[in-house]
mmCIF file as gemmi writes it, N, C-alpha and C atoms, coordinates in Angstrom:
data_model
loop_
_atom_site.group_PDB
_atom_site.id
_atom_site.type_symbol
_atom_site.label_atom_id
_atom_site.label_alt_id
_atom_site.label_comp_id
_atom_site.label_asym_id
_atom_site.label_entity_id
_atom_site.label_seq_id
_atom_site.pdbx_PDB_ins_code
_atom_site.Cartn_x
_atom_site.Cartn_y
_atom_site.Cartn_z
_atom_site.occupancy
_atom_site.B_iso_or_equiv
_atom_site.pdbx_formal_charge
_atom_site.auth_seq_id
_atom_site.auth_asym_id
_atom_site.pdbx_PDB_model_num
ATOM 1 N N . MET Axp A 1 ? 0.816 -1.191 0 1 0 ? 1 A 1
ATOM 2 C CA . MET Axp A 1 ? 0 0 0 1 0 ? 1 A 1
ATOM 3 C C . MET Axp A 1 ? 0.863 1.26 0 1 0 ? 1 A 1
ATOM 4 N N . ALA Axp A 2 ? 1.956 1.243 0.741 1 0 ? 2 A 1
ATOM 5 C CA . ALA Axp A 2 ? 2.802 2.435 0.837 1 0 ? 2 A 1
ATOM 6 C C . ALA Axp A 2 ? 3.45 2.752 -0.506 1 0 ? 2 A 1
ATOM 7 N N . THR Axp A 3 ? 3.83 1.707 -1.267 1 0 ? 3 A 1
ATOM 8 C CA . THR Axp A 3 ? 4.455 1.972 -2.558 1 0 ? 3 A 1
ATOM 9 C C . THR Axp A 3 ? 3.459 2.587 -3.531 1 0 ? 3 A 1
ATOM 10 N N . LYS Axp A 4 ? 2.201 2.223 -3.459 1 0 ? 4 A 1
ATOM 11 C CA . LYS Axp A 4 ? 1.206 2.821 -4.343 1 0 ? 4 A 1
ATOM 12 C C . LYS Axp A 4 ? 1.053 4.317 -4.057 1 0 ? 4 A 1
ATOM 13 N N . SER Axp A 5 ? 1.1 4.682 -2.794 1 0 ? 5 A 1
ATOM 14 C CA . SER Axp A 5 ? 0.976 6.093 -2.437 1 0 ? 5 A 1
ATOM 15 C C . SER Axp A 5 ? 2.124 6.9 -3.026 1 0 ? 5 A 1
ATOM 16 N N . THR Axp A 6 ? 3.345 6.376 -2.964 1 0 ? 6 A 1
ATOM 17 C CA . THR Axp A 6 ? 4.481 7.115 -3.509 1 0 ? 6 A 1
ATOM 18 C C . THR Axp A 6 ? 4.374 7.195 -5.027 1 0 ? 6 A 1
ATOM 19 N N . LYS Axp A 7 ? 3.884 6.149 -5.668 1 0 ? 7 A 1
ATOM 20 C CA . LYS Axp A 7 ? 3.729 6.216 -7.118 1 0 ? 7 A 1
ATOM 21 C C . LYS Axp A 7 ? 2.717 7.29 -7.492 1 0 ? 7 A 1
ATOM 22 N N . TYR Axp A 8 ? 1.632 7.358 -6.757 1 0 ? 8 A 1
ATOM 23 C CA . TYR Axp A 8 ? 0.631 8.369 -7.075 1 0 ? 8 A 1
ATOM 24 C C . TYR Axp A 8 ? 1.184 9.774 -6.835 1 0 ? 8 A 1
ATOM 25 N N . LYS Axp A 9 ? 1.993 9.934 -5.801 1 0 ? 9 A 1
ATOM 26 C CA . LYS Axp A 9 ? 2.589 11.243 -5.543 1 0 ? 9 A 1
ATOM 27 C C . LYS Axp A 9 ? 3.515 11.643 -6.675 1 0 ? 9 A 1
ATOM 28 N N . LYS Axp A 10 ? 4.3 10.696 -7.189 1 0 ? 10 A 1
ATOM 29 C CA . LYS Axp A 10 ? 5.208 11.004 -8.296 1 0 ? 10 A 1
ATOM 30 C C . LYS Axp A 10 ? 4.417 11.407 -9.536 1 0 ? 10 A 1
ATOM 31 N N . GLN Axp A 11 ? 3.326 10.728 -9.824 1 0 ? 11 A 1
ATOM 32 C CA . GLN Axp A 11 ? 2.507 11.08 -10.969 1 0 ? 11 A 1
ATOM 33 C C . GLN Axp A 11 ? 1.909 12.472 -10.806 1 0 ? 11 A 1
ATOM 34 N N . THR Axp A 12 ? 1.497 12.796 -9.611 1 0 ? 12 A 1
ATOM 35 C CA . THR Axp A 12 ? 0.934 14.114 -9.351 1 0 ? 12 A 1
ATOM 36 C C . THR Axp A 12 ? 1.974 15.202 -9.592 1 0 ? 12 A 1
ATOM 37 N N . LYS Axp A 13 ? 3.211 14.964 -9.142 1 0 ? 13 A 1
ATOM 38 C CA . LYS Axp A 13 ? 4.254 15.957 -9.342 1 0 ? 13 A 1
ATOM 39 C C . LYS Axp A 13 ? 4.524 16.181 -10.826 1 0 ? 13 A 1
ATOM 40 N N . THR Axp A 14 ? 4.58 15.12 -11.618 1 0 ? 14 A 1
ATOM 41 C CA . THR Axp A 14 ? 4.852 15.276 -13.041 1 0 ? 14 A 1
ATOM 42 C C . THR Axp A 14 ? 3.69 15.979 -13.741 1 0 ? 14 A 1
ATOM 43 N N . SER Axp A 15 ? 2.469 15.689 -13.345 1 0 ? 15 A 1
ATOM 44 C CA . SER Axp A 15 ? 1.338 16.355 -13.979 1 0 ? 15 A 1
ATOM 45 C C . SER Axp A 15 ? 1.281 17.819 -13.57 1 0 ? 15 A 1
ATOM 46 N N . GLU Axp A 16 ? 1.667 18.138 -12.323 1 0 ? 16 A 1
ATOM 47 C CA . GLU Axp A 16 ? 1.708 19.534 -11.905 1 0 ? 16 A 1
ATOM 48 C C . GLU Axp A 16 ? 2.76 20.3 -12.689 1 0 ? 16 A 1
ATOM 49 N N . THR Axp A 17 ? 3.888 19.67 -12.964 1 0 ? 17 A 1
ATOM 50 C CA . THR Axp A 17 ? 4.935 20.327 -13.736 1 0 ? 17 A 1
ATOM 51 C C . THR Axp A 17 ? 4.435 20.606 -15.148 1 0 ? 17 A 1
ATOM 52 N N . GLY Axp A 18 ? 3.743 19.656 -15.747 1 0 ? 18 A 1
ATOM 53 C CA . GLY Axp A 18 ? 3.175 19.862 -17.077 1 0 ? 18 A 1
ATOM 54 C C . GLY Axp A 18 ? 2.144 20.963 -17.082 1 0 ? 18 A 1
ATOM 55 N N . THR Axp A 19 ? 1.335 21.034 -16.049 1 0 ? 19 A 1
ATOM 56 C CA . THR Axp A 19 ? 0.323 22.08 -15.952 1 0 ? 19 A 1
ATOM 57 C C . THR Axp A 19 ? 0.981 23.444 -15.788 1 0 ? 19 A 1
ATOM 58 N N . LYS Axp A 20 ? 2.014 23.512 -14.968 1 0 ? 20 A 1
ATOM 59 C CA . LYS Axp A 20 ? 2.724 24.776 -14.786 1 0 ? 20 A 1
ATOM 60 C C . LYS Axp A 20 ? 3.333 25.238 -16.096 1 0 ? 20 A 1
ATOM 61 N N . ARG Axp A 21 ? 3.873 24.295 -16.853 1 0 ? 21 A 1
ATOM 62 C CA . ARG Axp A 21 ? 4.48 24.63 -18.146 1 0 ? 21 A 1
ATOM 63 C C . ARG Axp A 21 ? 3.413 25.153 -19.107 1 0 ? 21 A 1
ATOM 64 N N . GLN Axp A 22 ? 2.256 24.513 -19.117 1 0 ? 22 A 1
ATOM 65 C CA . GLN Axp A 22 ? 1.172 24.968 -19.99 1 0 ? 22 A 1
ATOM 66 C C . GLN Axp A 22 ? 0.692 26.353 -19.596 1 0 ? 22 A 1
ATOM 67 N N . ASN Axp A 23 ? 0.568 26.595 -18.291 1 0 ? 23 A 1
ATOM 68 C CA . ASN Axp A 23 ? 0.143 27.914 -17.813 1 0 ? 23 A 1
ATOM 69 C C . ASN Axp A 23 ? 1.152 28.978 -18.21 1 0 ? 23 A 1
ATOM 70 N N . ARG Axp A 24 ? 2.425 28.68 -18.067 1 0 ? 24 A 1
ATOM 71 C CA . ARG Axp A 24 ? 3.479 29.634 -18.419 1 0 ? 24 A 1
ATOM 72 C C . ARG Axp A 24 ? 3.429 29.929 -19.913 1 0 ? 24 A 1
ATOM 73 N N . THR Axp A 25 ? 3.252 28.906 -20.734 1 0 ? 25 A 1
ATOM 74 C CA . THR Axp A 25 ? 3.167 29.095 -22.175 1 0 ? 25 A 1
ATOM 75 C C . THR Axp A 25 ? 1.954 29.932 -22.536 1 0 ? 25 A 1
ATOM 76 N N . ALA Axp A 26 ? 0.827 29.667 -21.896 1 0 ? 26 A 1
ATOM 77 C CA . ALA Axp A 26 ? -0.383 30.433 -22.156 1 0 ? 26 A 1
ATOM 78 C C . ALA Axp A 26 ? -0.203 31.896 -21.753 1 0 ? 26 A 1
ATOM 79 N N . GLN Axp A 27 ? 0.48 32.154 -20.646 1 0 ? 27 A 1
ATOM 80 C CA . GLN Axp A 27 ? 0.726 33.527 -20.213 1 0 ? 27 A 1
ATOM 81 C C . GLN Axp A 27 ? 1.616 34.267 -21.205 1 0 ? 27 A 1
ATOM 82 N N . ILE Axp A 28 ? 2.637 33.595 -21.701 1 0 ? 28 A 1
ATOM 83 C CA . ILE Axp A 28 ? 3.536 34.216 -22.671 1 0 ? 28 A 1
ATOM 84 C C . ILE Axp A 28 ? 2.796 34.531 -23.961 1 0 ? 28 A 1
ATOM 85 N N . MET Axp A 29 ? 1.968 33.582 -24.421 1 0 ? 29 A 1
ATOM 86 C CA . MET Axp A 29 ? 1.207 33.813 -25.652 1 0 ? 29 A 1
ATOM 87 C C . MET Axp A 29 ? 0.229 34.966 -25.476 1 0 ? 29 A 1
ATOM 88 N N . PHE Axp A 30 ? -0.413 35.052 -24.334 1 0 ? 30 A 1
ATOM 89 C CA . PHE Axp A 30 ? -1.345 36.144 -24.071 1 0 ? 30 A 1
ATOM 90 C C . PHE Axp A 30 ? -0.609 37.477 -24.031 1 0 ? 30 A 1
ATOM 91 N N . ALA Axp A 31 ? 0.562 37.508 -23.421 1 0 ? 31 A 1
ATOM 92 C CA . ALA Axp A 31 ? 1.346 38.74 -23.355 1 0 ? 31 A 1
ATOM 93 C C . ALA Axp A 31 ? 1.749 39.205 -24.753 1 0 ? 31 A 1
ATOM 94 N N . VAL Axp A 32 ? 2.17 38.289 -25.595 1 0 ? 32 A 1
ATOM 95 C CA . VAL Axp A 32 ? 2.551 38.637 -26.97 1 0 ? 32 A 1
ATOM 96 C C . VAL Axp A 32 ? 1.338 39.178 -27.721 1 0 ? 32 A 1
ATOM 97 N N . PHE Axp A 33 ? 0.2 38.52 -27.574 1 0 ? 33 A 1
ATOM 98 C CA . PHE Axp A 33 ? -1.02 38.978 -28.227 1 0 ? 33 A 1
ATOM 99 C C . PHE Axp A 33 ? -1.4 40.373 -27.744 1 0 ? 33 A 1
ATOM 100 N N . ALA Axp A 34 ? -1.295 40.618 -26.449 1 0 ? 34 A 1
ATOM 101 C CA . ALA Axp A 34 ? -1.644 41.924 -25.888 1 0 ? 34 A 1
ATOM 102 C C . ALA Axp A 34 ? -0.711 43.007 -26.418 1 0 ? 34 A 1
ATOM 103 N N . VAL Axp A 35 ? 0.567 42.72 -26.504 1 0 ? 35 A 1
ATOM 104 C CA . VAL Axp A 35 ? 1.519 43.707 -27.02 1 0 ? 35 A 1
ATOM 105 C C . VAL Axp A 35 ? 1.212 44.023 -28.482 1 0 ? 35 A 1
ATOM 106 N N . ILE Axp A 36 ? 0.936 43.006 -29.278 1 0 ? 36 A 1
ATOM 107 C CA . ILE Axp A 36 ? 0.602 43.232 -30.685 1 0 ? 36 A 1
ATOM 108 C C . ILE Axp A 36 ? -0.667 44.071 -30.805 1 0 ? 36 A 1
ATOM 109 N N . LEU Axp A 37 ? -1.654 43.773 -30.001 1 0 ? 37 A 1
ATOM 110 C CA . LEU Axp A 37 ? -2.904 44.528 -30.024 1 0 ? 37 A 1
ATOM 111 C C . LEU Axp A 37 ? -2.683 45.989 -29.637 1 0 ? 37 A 1
ATOM 112 N N . ILE Axp A 38 ? -1.923 46.223 -28.598 1 0 ? 38 A 1
ATOM 113 C CA . ILE Axp A 38 ? -1.647 47.597 -28.155 1 0 ? 38 A 1
ATOM 114 C C . ILE Axp A 38 ? -0.86 48.355 -29.215 1 0 ? 38 A 1
ATOM 115 N N . LEU Axp A 39 ? 0.146 47.726 -29.797 1 0 ? 39 A 1
ATOM 116 C CA . LEU Axp A 39 ? 0.925 48.392 -30.838 1 0 ? 39 A 1
ATOM 117 C C . LEU Axp A 39 ? 0.068 48.739 -32.046 1 0 ? 39 A 1
ATOM 118 N N . SER Axp A 40 ? -0.825 47.849 -32.425 1 0 ? 40 A 1
ATOM 119 C CA . SER Axp A 40 ? -1.69 48.146 -33.569 1 0 ? 40 A 1
ATOM 120 C C . SER Axp A 40 ? -2.621 49.317 -33.256 1 0 ? 40 A 1
ATOM 121 N N . MET Axp A 41 ? -3.102 49.404 -32.028 1 0 ? 41 A 1
ATOM 122 C CA . MET Axp A 41 ? -3.951 50.534 -31.649 1 0 ? 41 A 1
ATOM 123 C C . MET Axp A 41 ? -3.158 51.839 -31.659 1 0 ? 41 A 1
ATOM 124 N N . VAL Axp A 42 ? -1.92 51.811 -31.193 1 0 ? 42 A 1
ATOM 125 C CA . VAL Axp A 42 ? -1.079 53.015 -31.183 1 0 ? 42 A 1
ATOM 126 C C . VAL Axp A 42 ? -0.781 53.464 -32.609 1 0 ? 42 A 1
ATOM 127 N N . PHE Axp A 43 ? -0.403 52.522 -33.46 1 0 ? 43 A 1
ATOM 128 C CA . PHE Axp A 43 ? -0.115 52.884 -34.842 1 0 ? 43 A 1
ATOM 129 C C . PHE Axp A 43 ? -1.344 53.416 -35.562 1 0 ? 43 A 1
ATOM 130 N N . SER Axp A 44 ? -2.498 52.847 -35.255 1 0 ? 44 A 1
ATOM 131 C CA . SER Axp A 44 ? -3.728 53.326 -35.847 1 0 ? 44 A 1
ATOM 132 C C . SER Axp A 44 ? -4.038 54.747 -35.376 1 0 ? 44 A 1
ATOM 133 N N . ALA Axp A 45 ? -3.788 55.045 -34.121 1 0 ? 45 A 1
ATOM 134 C CA . ALA Axp A 45 ? -4.019 56.387 -33.595 1 0 ? 45 A 1
ATOM 135 C C . ALA Axp A 45 ? -3.084 57.39 -34.272 1 0 ? 45 A 1
ATOM 136 N N . PHE Axp A 46 ? -1.818 57.029 -34.46 1 0 ? 46 A 1
ATOM 137 C CA . PHE Axp A 46 ? -0.888 57.93 -35.128 1 0 ? 46 A 1
ATOM 138 C C . PHE Axp A 46 ? -1.241 58.117 -36.599 1 0 ? 46 A 1
ATOM 139 N N . ALA Axp A 47 ? -1.756 57.082 -37.24 1 0 ? 47 A 1
ATOM 140 C CA . ALA Axp A 47 ? -2.13 57.188 -38.653 1 0 ? 47 A 1
ATOM 141 C C . ALA Axp A 47 ? -3.3 58.152 -38.825 1 0 ? 47 A 1
ATOM 142 N N . ASN Axp A 48 ? -4.227 58.133 -37.862 1 0 ? 48 A 1
ATOM 143 C CA . ASN Axp A 48 ? -5.396 59.023 -37.946 1 0 ? 48 A 1
ATOM 144 C C . ASN Axp A 48 ? -5.081 60.43 -37.453 1 0 ? 48 A 1
ATOM 145 N N . PHE Axp A 49 ? -3.997 60.598 -36.739 1 0 ? 49 A 1
ATOM 146 C CA . PHE Axp A 49 ? -3.638 61.901 -36.192 1 0 ? 49 A 1
ATOM 147 C C . PHE Axp A 49 ? -2.946 62.715 -37.253 1 0 ? 49 A 1
C-alpha cells in the first residue's frame, strides 16, 4: 500500500509540472497577443492623427 501512495505522488508531481508549463506558455502567448494589439492601436491612432 505504501508503494502505491508514492507512485501516485510522483505522478501528481509530473502532472503539476506539465500544468505549470502549460500555464506559463499560455501567459507568454497572451502577453505577446496583448503587445501586438496595443501596438496596432497606437499605430492606428498615429495614422489618424
